[in-house]
Structures are given as structure tokens and as C-alpha cells.
C-alpha positions in Angstrom: -15.9 115.4 292.2 -15.9 111.9 294.2 -14.3 109.1 291.9 -15.2 105.1 292.5 -12.6 102.8 293.1 -13.2 99.2 292.9 -13.2 97.5 296.2 -11.0 94.8 297.3 -13.8 91.9 297.5 -14.6 92.7 293.8 -11.2 92.4 292.9 -10.8 89.2 295.0 -13.8 87.8 292.4 -11.7 88.8 289.7 -8.9 86.9 290.4 -11.2 83.8 291.8 -12.4 83.8 287.9 -8.7 84.3 286.9 -7.3 81.6 288.3 -10.1 79.2 287.4 -9.5 79.6 284.0 -5.7 79.3 284.1 -5.7 75.9 286.2 -5.9 74.0 283.4 -4.9 75.8 280.7 -1.8 77.7 281.7 0.7 75.0 281.3 2.2 73.6 278.2 -0.1 70.2 278.8 -3.1 72.4 279.0 -4.7 71.9 275.4 -4.4 68.1 275.9 -6.7 68.2 278.8 -10.3 67.1 279.2 -12.8 64.9 280.3 -13.5 62.4 278.0 -11.6 59.2 276.8 -9.8 60.6 273.9 -7.9 63.3 275.8 -4.4 62.4 277.0 -4.8 63.9 280.4 -8.3 62.9 281.4 -9.7 64.7 284.1 -12.7 63.9 286.6 -14.5 65.9 289.2 -14.6 64.6 292.8 -14.0 65.1 296.2 -13.5 61.8 297.4 -10.9 58.7 296.4 -12.3 57.5 292.5 -11.0 55.0 290.4 -11.0 55.4 286.6 -12.6 52.7 285.0 -11.0 50.8 281.7 -13.3 48.5 279.6 -11.2 45.9 277.9 -11.2 45.1 274.1 -13.8 41.6 273.6 -11.3 39.3 272.4 -12.5 35.5 271.2 -13.5 34.2 267.6 -17.6 34.7 268.3 -19.6 32.0 266.7 -20.5 31.9 262.9 -23.9 31.1 260.8 -25.9 28.9 262.7 -23.6 28.1 266.2 -25.5 29.0 268.8 -24.4 32.2 270.1 -25.7 31.6 273.8 -23.0 29.9 276.4 -20.4 31.0 273.8 -20.2 34.8 275.5 -16.6 36.2 276.5 -15.9 38.0 279.8 -15.5 41.7 279.5 -12.7 42.3 281.2 -12.2 45.7 283.3 -9.7 47.7 285.2 -9.4 50.4 287.5 -7.0 53.7 288.3 -7.4 54.2 291.7 -6.9 57.8 292.8 -7.1 59.9 296.2 -7.5 64.1 295.7 -5.6 65.9 298.3 -4.9 69.5 299.4 -2.0 71.7 297.7 -1.8 74.9 299.4 0.4 78.0 299.3 -0.1 81.4 300.7 1.8 84.8 301.5 1.6 87.0 304.6 2.6 90.8 304.1 2.0 93.4 307.4 0.9 97.3 306.3 4.6 98.3 307.7 6.4 96.1 304.9 3.6 96.9 302.7 3.7 100.4 302.4 7.4 100.8 301.9 7.2 99.3 298.6 6.5 101.6 295.5 3.8 98.7 294.2 1.2 96.6 296.1 2.8 93.9 297.6 -0.6 92.1 298.2 -2.2 92.6 294.8 1.2 91.4 293.2 0.9 88.4 295.4 -2.5 87.2 294.1 -0.9 86.6 290.4 1.9 85.3 291.7 0.3 83.0 293.5 -1.4 81.8 290.4 2.0 81.3 288.7 2.6 78.8 291.6 0.0 76.6 291.0 0.4 76.4 287.2 3.7 75.1 287.3 2.9 73.1 290.7 0.5 71.5 287.9 2.8 71.4 285.0 5.4 69.7 287.7 3.1 67.4 289.0 2.0 66.0 285.4 5.7 65.4 284.3 6.5 63.7 287.3 3.4 61.8 286.3 4.3 60.7 282.7 7.7 59.4 284.3 6.2 56.7 286.9 6.2 53.2 287.1 4.2 50.7 288.6 5.4 47.5 290.1 3.2 44.8 292.3 0.3 47.2 291.8 2.1 49.7 293.5 2.9 53.2 291.9 5.9 54.8 292.2 7.7 58.4 291.2 10.7 57.5 288.9 12.5 59.8 291.6 11.5 62.0 294.6 8.8 61.7 296.7 6.6 64.5 295.7 4.2 63.5 293.5 1.3 61.1 293.3 -0.8 60.8 296.5 1.0 58.6 298.6 3.7 57.7 295.7 7.3 57.5 296.8 10.6 56.6 294.7 11.0 53.7 293.0 14.2 51.4 293.5 16.4 49.6 290.3 14.1 46.7 291.8 10.7 48.3 290.9 12.2 49.6 287.8 13.1 46.0 286.8 9.4 44.9 287.4 7.9 47.8 285.4 10.5 47.1 282.2 9.6 43.5 282.6 5.6 44.0 282.3 5.6 47.0 279.6 8.5 45.8 277.0 6.1 46.6 274.0 5.6 50.2 275.4 9.5 51.1 276.4 11.9 51.8 273.7 16.1 52.1 274.5 17.8 53.8 271.9 17.0 53.2 268.4 16.3 49.6 268.4 13.4 47.7 270.2 16.6 44.9 270.8 18.2 47.5 273.1 15.4 46.4 275.9 16.9 43.4 278.3 14.3 42.2 279.3 13.7 42.5 283.5 16.7 45.1 284.0 16.4 48.8 283.3 19.8 48.9 284.1 21.3 47.2 281.1 19.1 48.2 278.9 19.6 52.1 279.7 23.5 51.5 279.9 23.0 50.5 275.8 22.6 54.0 274.9 25.4 55.7 273.0 25.9 59.2 272.4 26.7 58.8 268.9 23.4 56.0 267.5 20.9 56.7 270.0 20.3 60.3 269.9 16.3 61.4 268.7 15.9 60.8 265.1 12.8 60.6 263.0 13.0 57.2 262.3 12.6 56.7 266.5 9.8 59.0 266.2 8.2 56.6 263.6 9.6 53.5 265.6 7.5 54.8 268.7 4.2 55.4 266.9 4.4 51.6 265.3 5.1 50.3 269.0 1.9 52.0 269.8 -0.2 50.6 267.0 1.1 47.4 267.8 1.4 47.2 271.7 -1.1 44.7 273.4 -3.2 46.6 274.3 -2.8 49.0 271.7 -2.0 52.5 272.6 -4.8 54.4 271.3 -4.3 57.8 269.3 -5.6 61.3 270.4 -8.3 62.5 267.9 -8.4 65.8 266.7 -11.7 67.1 265.8 -11.6 66.6 262.6 -11.4 63.2 263.1 -7.4 62.7 262.5 -5.6 60.1 264.5 -2.3 61.5 266.2 -0.2 60.5 268.5 1.4 63.7 270.7 5.6 63.3 271.8 7.0 65.3 274.7 10.6 66.2 275.0 12.5 67.7 277.0 14.9 70.9 275.5 18.2 68.7 274.9 16.0 65.8 273.2 14.3 68.2 270.9 17.6 70.1 269.7 18.6 66.4 268.7 15.6 65.8 266.9 15.4 69.3 265.2 18.8 68.8 263.6 18.5 65.5 262.2 18.3 65.5 258.8 14.9 63.9 257.7 13.1 66.6 259.9 15.0 69.2 258.4 14.1 67.9 254.9 10.7 67.9 255.8 10.7 71.4 257.4 12.2 72.4 254.4 10.3 71.1 251.9 6.8 69.9 253.6 6.0 73.1 256.0 4.8 76.2 255.0 8.1 78.4 253.7 7.1 81.5 255.6 8.9 82.9 259.0 6.0 82.7 261.4 4.8 78.9 261.1 8.3 77.1 259.3 9.9 75.7 262.6 13.3 76.6 260.9 12.8 79.8 261.4 10.6 80.2 264.7 10.3 78.1 268.1 7.1 75.7 267.9 6.2 71.9 267.5 7.9 69.9 265.0 5.2 67.2 262.9 6.3 64.2 261.4 4.2 61.1 260.7 1.7 61.0 262.5 3.4 62.7 265.4 3.2 66.0 267.1 6.3 66.7 268.5 6.2 69.1 271.6 9.0 70.9 273.5 8.8 70.9 277.2 11.8 72.5 278.5 11.0 71.6 282.3 12.0 68.0 281.9 15.2 68.4 281.6 15.2 70.1 285.3 14.0 66.9 286.4 17.1 65.2 284.9 19.7 67.9 285.4 18.5 70.0 288.4 19.9 70.5 292.0 18.2 68.4 294.5 16.6 71.3 297.0 14.2 70.8 299.7 12.8 74.0 298.2 12.3 72.7 294.6 10.8 69.2 295.2 10.5 68.6 291.4 14.7 69.7 290.8 17.3 66.4 289.9 14.5 63.7 290.8 15.5 61.7 287.8 18.9 62.4 288.0 20.9 63.2 291.3 17.9 62.3 293.6 16.7 59.1 291.9 16.9 56.3 294.2 17.3 53.4 291.0 18.9 54.4 287.9 20.0 58.1 287.8 19.1 59.5 283.9 22.3 61.6 284.5 24.5 59.0 284.5 23.0 55.6 282.8 23.8 55.6 279.1 27.0 53.9 278.0 29.9 55.4 279.2 28.1 57.1 282.4 26.5 59.4 279.5 23.1 61.4 280.0 20.2 59.7 278.7 16.9 61.8 278.4 13.4 60.6 278.3 10.7 61.1 275.9 6.9 60.3 275.8 4.6 59.3 273.2 1.4 59.3 274.3 -2.0 58.7 273.2 -5.3 59.0 274.6 -5.8 58.3 278.8 -2.1 58.4 279.2 -2.6 60.2 282.4 -5.7 60.9 284.8 -6.2 64.4 286.5 -9.2 63.8 289.4 -9.4 67.2 291.1 -11.9 67.8 294.1 -11.7 71.0 293.9 -10.3 74.1 291.8 -7.7 76.7 292.8 -9.6 79.4 294.6 -8.1 82.3 296.6 -9.0 82.4 300.3 -8.2 85.7 302.4 -6.5 85.3 306.2 -9.0 85.9 308.7 -6.1 86.5 311.8 -5.6 90.2 310.6 -3.9 91.2 313.9 -6.2 94.7 313.7 -6.3 95.1 310.1 -2.2 94.8 310.6 -1.3 91.8 308.4 -2.5 90.8 304.9 -2.5 87.1 304.0 -3.7 85.8 301.1 -3.9 82.0 300.2 -4.5 79.8 297.2 -5.4 76.3 297.5 -6.6 73.0 295.3 -7.2 69.7 295.7 -6.3 66.9 293.0 -4.7 64.4 291.7 -2.6 63.4 288.7 -1.4 60.0 288.0 0.1 57.9 285.0 -2.6 55.5 284.5 -1.6 51.9 284.5 -4.3 48.8 284.3 -3.1 45.5 284.7 0.6 46.2 285.0 0.7 48.3 282.1 1.4 52.0 281.4 -2.2 52.1 279.3 -2.0 55.1 276.8 2.1 55.6 276.5 5.5 54.3 274.9 8.2 55.9 276.8 11.3 56.4 275.1 14.9 56.3 276.3 17.8 57.9 274.4 21.1 59.6 274.1 20.2 63.6 275.2 24.1 64.9 275.8 24.1 68.3 277.7 25.2 71.2 275.5 28.8 71.8 275.7 
């Protein structure tokens, strides 16, 4: 009897399909990625440098009655967020000697491992983009050199400029009055560990700020036409919000009373006052991680920050958490090439087995006219677990 086997070429094709599917959907932000203006993370497919356009609102009083409109028109404002896709690649190399020592096929295991690598990279680049600032038209990371194409770490002065330009879309602690215009350091220093933890009242204030911002931050519309904002929080911030008495009461009295659907009993999103609150555990790593060359996003908002370290910038050098209340078009993601696999051609007469993954993209927070377009940033107390 002759048994059929799947050729290595067909296996590679299968993995190509898998990685293209997971490229977008395999991270905690996947459900908010789309190619239209309603998406929180708006994508665009382009190989080269591109600008994501924004057409501003039409202002002015217009004319009434028999008044002639000709000559009274207003300019249609428009802005652009420039993005530059670049390649990100990773690969593994295994020779036959080492591969044959194992009880499993290292070569086959390499491809799902590379899929995980690309999903984690995209996840971290999205988080880095959420924290980005802009000063004098220059895009900066809150900390660290890795991030959007050409971006570098922001200085304290860059953060002060960002603060000045975004007074209506940054909240320090529980009160808007904590914000000292033009001084990010002083504003962070007002955040204390008793009164400025994440609460239901802060969620509602963030939502009101989004609706009253100028220009306003458009909500994310579900398919049934319901408007929502989405608040991304790290685990320590999510912990404090989950134990807030108002949130606990809402979960107890308004959410389904079964184990599977109520966050009192099971892990899951919080929902309050038109805001979906999602826990993104990796946000905390940006603050608390140990800075290392092998982990380019670890600790870049904490010990690795060039400006104000969120690990020690609160009152009495306390830890500050950060959250991002997002509406439509908060981030842009230009994809030059979707992730794909390639086999190594230099094989040392068939002795070396190499497989690599390659993708080309750029991910940025959208800024128009010096303002972050689709987001309110929340800085709040989020102490480490004792």
C-alpha cells in the first residue's frame, strides 16, 4: 500500500493563507480594524508613501432667505497624516543535524512561531501608536526609538507642546483642572494614588470630552447604528475600574446574571455609559517592563522614556497608568504588503532549512492640525499590585 503525503510546497501555501488571515485579526485590536472612516484603526493598502486625508467640517453661518450665496462660500479645510510603509522581517534557520535530534519537526514549528511574532509586533506597534505625541508637525513616540517609520522618542519639551495643542483631549486624573497648559510634567504630578484611580465617573468624563472636543471625536458606529467609544486600558487600570462601586453595581444589576456573560464571574469587557472598556494587558509592559534591546517596546514609557516616565511621574513619584478613549479614525495603518512566508534559497546542498516572514506597513496615531484626531488620552493612578 502506498500512502499519500502532503508536499512541503502545499504546506507552505496553507501557512500563507493562515498568516494572511491572522495578520489583522490576531491581536486584541483586530475587531476594530477596517478600511472605512468608521473604523478605529483605518487601513489603507499602498506600497509607497501615502497620506490619509481628513476633510474638516464646514463652518460659518451660511445665508438665509433671499441672501445671495455666491461670494459667501467658505473654504473646505483638509489635512493629511503622512505614512511610510516599511518592511519588517524575521526568520529562523535550522540545519538537518539539529532538526533530526528533536522528537518534533523544528522546521514545521517555526512557521506558527513566526506567525505569533508578527501578531505580537503589530500589537506592540499599535500600542506604541496609541501613546504617540506630535510637536511642531513632527511625530514622536512617547518613549523608545521603535515605532512608526522615522519616529524617535519624545523629549519633555515635545510632550509639553503636545499638551498645549490637545487641551481638550487629555485628562489628568479625575478632573480637567489638573491639566496645566503647556506643562505635561506638572500635570502628571497632580495625579495621586487616592483620588485619581480609574472610575466610572472618569469614563463618563472622557466620553463627554470626546463629544465636546473641537473638532469633536466621532464615535465608533456599530452595524446597527449605535454609537460607541472604546477605551483601551492596561490590566492595573482595568483592575481599579472593575472594583469601582458604580461599575460593580452596573455589572451586578444590569448585566446578564449568568456566569458566562457577566464580568463579575468571567473575564471580559466592561460596558458603561456608551463606552466599551477593553483590557489590553501589554500596555503595562510599556510602563513596567525592563528595557532591553531584544524587547524594543518593553519599558519604553517607563524607565526607557526620554521625557516623563509613567513609572514615577505621579504625585510622590507614584506610578501613572494610561488609557485611550478612541472614536473613529484614531489610528492609521497603511499596509504595503501583507505578511507572507518565504523559504531560504541558500541551502548548503540541502542541509540548511530556513523560513522567514515579511510584511510592509506603517502604523500611526492620526494627527491633523497638531491635534490627535480620534482619541482622548487619560492619565490616572494605577499602582502596581502589592
